[in-house]
C-alpha positions in Angstrom: 56.1 49.9 138.9 58.8 52.5 140.0 57.4 56.5 140.1 59.6 59.2 138.9 60.8 60.4 142.1 61.4 56.8 142.7 63.8 56.5 139.6 65.5 59.9 140.6 66.4 58.5 144.1 67.9 55.3 142.7 70.2 58.1 140.0 71.5 59.9 142.9 72.2 57.6 144.9 74.4 56.8 142.3 76.4 58.9 140.5 78.4 61.3 142.4 77.8 65.0 142.3 80.3 68.1 142.9 78.9 71.9 142.3 80.1 74.2 140.1 83.3 75.0 142.1 84.4 71.2 142.3 83.9 70.9 138.1 85.6 74.7 137.5 89.2 73.1 139.9 89.1 69.2 137.3 89.0 72.4 134.1 92.1 73.5 135.4 93.4 70.6 136.3 96.1 68.9 134.1 94.0 65.8 133.2 90.4 68.2 132.5 87.1 65.7 132.4 85.3 64.9 130.0 82.0 68.0 129.7 78.6 66.5 128.2 75.9 69.0 127.7 72.6 67.6 127.9 70.6 69.9 126.8 69.0 70.7 123.3 71.2 72.6 120.6 68.8 75.2 121.5 69.1 75.4 124.6 72.9 74.9 124.1 72.9 77.6 121.9 72.3 80.6 124.2 74.6 79.4 125.9 77.0 77.3 127.6 80.2 76.1 129.7 82.8 76.5 127.1 84.5 73.5 127.9 81.0 71.0 127.1 80.1 68.9 123.7 76.5 68.6 123.5 75.7 65.2 122.8 70.9 66.0 123.4 69.8 63.3 126.8 67.8 61.3 123.7 71.5 60.9 122.0 73.5 60.0 124.9 73.9 57.0 124.6 74.8 56.6 121.3 77.2 59.2 120.4 78.8 59.1 125.0 81.8 56.7 122.2 82.8 60.5 120.5 83.9 62.2 122.9 85.0 59.5 125.7 85.4 56.4 123.6 87.5 54.7 127.0 85.1 53.9 129.6 88.1 54.9 132.1 87.6 58.4 131.6 85.7 61.0 134.0 82.8 62.5 132.4 80.6 65.3 133.8 77.0 65.5 133.4 74.6 69.3 132.7 71.3 69.9 132.0 69.3 73.6 133.4 69.3 72.9 136.6 71.0 68.7 137.4 67.3 67.2 136.9 67.6 65.3 133.3 71.4 65.0 133.9 71.5 62.4 136.7 69.0 60.3 134.8 72.1 60.9 132.1 74.5 60.4 134.1 73.0 57.0 136.0 72.5 55.6 131.8 75.9 55.6 131.3 77.6 54.1 134.6 74.8 51.0 133.4 77.0 51.4 129.6 80.0 50.8 132.0 81.6 54.2 132.0 83.2 54.5 135.4 83.6 58.4 136.4 80.4 59.4 136.2 79.7 62.9 137.1 76.4 65.3 137.7 76.9 69.0 138.4 74.9 69.9 141.0 72.2 72.5 139.9 73.5 72.5 136.7 73.9 75.0 134.5 71.7 77.3 135.5 74.0 76.8 139.8 77.1 77.3 137.3 76.2 80.9 135.8 74.5 81.6 138.9 78.2 81.1 140.7 79.2 83.5 138.2 81.1 81.8 136.1 82.1 82.3 132.8 79.4 80.6 129.8 79.7 81.3 125.8 77.3 81.9 123.7 77.1 81.3 120.3 76.5 83.3 117.3 75.5 82.7 114.1 78.5 82.3 111.4 77.0 83.6 107.8 77.9 81.8 104.3 81.4 84.2 104.0 82.5 82.4 107.2 81.7 78.7 106.3 83.8 79.5 103.3 86.2 80.9 104.8 87.2 78.8 107.6 86.3 75.8 105.3 89.1 74.1 106.1 89.3 74.1 109.7 85.8 72.8 110.3 87.7 70.1 108.6 91.0 68.9 111.1 89.2 66.9 113.9 91.6 69.4 115.8 89.3 72.3 114.9 86.2 72.5 113.5 83.3 74.4 113.5 83.4 74.2 117.8 86.9 75.0 117.6 86.6 77.8 114.8 84.0 79.6 117.4 86.2 79.5 120.6 89.1 80.8 118.3 86.6 83.9 117.0 86.0 84.6 120.5 89.7 84.8 121.5 91.8 87.5 122.1 95.3 88.2 122.0 97.3 90.8 122.2 100.7 91.2 120.5 103.7 92.9 121.6 105.1 94.4 118.8 104.8 94.1 115.0 108.1 94.0 113.8 109.6 90.4 112.7 108.2 88.7 115.3 104.5 90.6 115.6 104.0 90.9 111.6 104.4 87.4 110.4 102.2 86.3 114.1 99.2 88.7 113.6 99.2 88.2 110.9 98.5 84.1 111.1 95.9 85.3 113.5 93.9 87.5 111.8 93.5 84.6 108.9 92.5 82.4 111.1 90.1 84.1 113.2 91.4 85.6 116.3 88.4 87.6 117.0 90.0 90.3 118.9 94.1 91.1 118.6 95.9 93.6 120.1 98.9 95.6 118.7 101.0 97.0 120.8 103.9 99.4 119.2 105.4 102.6 119.4 107.7 103.0 116.8 107.2 103.9 113.1 107.8 102.5 110.1 111.3 103.0 108.6 112.0 101.0 105.3 114.9 98.7 106.9 111.5 97.4 107.6 110.3 96.5 104.9 112.4 93.4 104.3 110.4 91.1 107.1 107.7 93.4 108.3 105.3 92.2 106.6 102.4 93.4 108.0 103.7 97.8 106.6 104.8 99.1 102.6 106.3 101.5 101.2 103.5 104.3 100.9 104.2 103.6 105.0 106.8 104.8 105.8 107.6 107.4 108.5 103.9 106.6 109.9 102.7 104.7 113.5 103.3 100.4 112.4 99.7 100.1 114.3 98.1 102.3 111.5 99.5 100.3 108.8 99.2 96.9 110.9 95.7 97.7 111.5 95.0 98.8 108.3 96.7 95.0 106.6 95.2 92.6 109.2 91.4 94.0 108.6 92.0 94.0 104.5 93.0 90.3 105.2 90.4 89.8 107.1 87.1 92.1 107.9 85.9 89.2 110.9 89.3 90.8 113.4 88.7 93.6 116.0 92.2 95.1 114.9 93.3 97.3 118.7 96.2 99.2 117.9 98.0 100.5 120.7 100.5 103.2 119.7 102.1 103.4 123.2 104.9 102.0 124.7 105.0 98.6 127.3 105.5 100.4 130.7 105.5 99.3 134.6 102.2 101.7 134.8 99.9 100.4 131.9 101.3 96.5 131.5 98.6 95.6 134.1 95.8 97.7 133.0 96.5 96.6 129.1 96.7 92.9 130.0 93.8 92.2 131.3 91.1 92.0 129.0 92.8 89.7 127.1 93.4 86.4 127.4 96.7 85.2 125.7 100.2 87.6 124.6 102.0 87.6 122.7 106.2 88.9 123.2 107.9 89.7 120.0 109.7 92.6 121.3 112.9 93.1 120.9 114.7 94.0 124.0 115.1 92.4 127.1 113.2 95.3 129.4 109.7 94.6 128.0 110.7 90.7 128.1 111.1 90.7 131.6 108.3 93.4 132.4 105.9 91.1 130.2 107.4 87.7 132.0 106.3 89.3 135.8 103.2 90.7 134.4 101.6 87.6 132.8 102.8 85.2 135.7 100.8 88.0 138.4 97.9 88.0 136.5 98.0 84.6 135.3 98.3 84.7 131.6 100.2 82.0 129.1 102.8 84.1 127.5 104.0 83.3 124.6 107.5 84.8 123.9 109.3 84.4 120.3 113.6 85.9 119.3 115.0 85.9 116.5 118.2 86.4 115.6 119.5 86.2 112.3 119.3 83.1 111.3 118.1 80.9 115.1 114.6 81.8 116.1 113.1 80.2 120.0 109.6 80.5 120.3 109.3 79.3 124.0 105.3 79.2 126.0 105.2 80.4 129.9 101.5 78.7 131.3 100.8 79.6 134.4 102.2 76.7 137.3 102.6 74.8 134.3 106.0 74.9 134.3 108.7 77.9 134.7 108.8 81.0 133.3 110.9 83.0 131.7 113.3 84.9 134.5 113.2 81.0 136.6 115.7 80.6 133.3 116.9 83.3 132.6 117.5 85.1 136.1 119.1 88.4 135.0 119.4 90.3 131.6 122.7 90.3 129.8 124.6 93.3 130.7 123.5 96.2 128.7 125.1 96.3 124.9 125.9 92.5 125.1 123.7 90.5 122.5 122.4 92.6 118.9 118.8 93.6 119.0 
């Protein structure tokens, strides 16, 4: 009969192992692997790699097909130290999975490397009801909703584009919304800018935006920024956000946001509209062109109406 040491030795010899930096690189690639945390659910809730699905070691062979139906899929397994996961990886190889990798040092090594982790905060009954329709969607589910609640989005502008964008992001449960706008509400705004009301005329847009969004969804942390974006403040402001939504109405701001997002490695969601025509574009760093790539220079002042 083989000893545990022999079983582990055979598994280590058969299963390739990679470190945290290798997994981080894979997750940022165009074809990220399926990541499975084989620890118990209470360990997973206390902290895990964001991309990971939790399938406890005892259920792995029965449930792996739910996250990796194709046996040619690249799978990275981890546990706390890499021991349970290397045995689990060997079991998947025996099931016919061809590209199974063990995370060397496990979750413990990932944390020690200073790489990001997430911790699940228990959802309240009201939240389960509020987001119940999201839970029915396979593309969102409870895991996706928790990710939305951890999300941080900065909106540049609380006007015709920023208003509906902010409203729907708040409704969806995006946890932190930064709303930047240095203007006050004008009566001409009200036929389209749904964050503001007649009583808000003459008041800062970020005030009415904050009040409306909090009334819609108390879960959302709204950060009002009653200022304009400039070359002096842009990098400091965007650094704390995951995603930037540029709903500005002038080319100076659009080019500034593009350049700042490019330098900071932030995804820039750009929108523009004129009468009944509109355009929305996602500029993701290192995944395609940026705004300046498509439009190298701004048009002459006064040529394009605001």
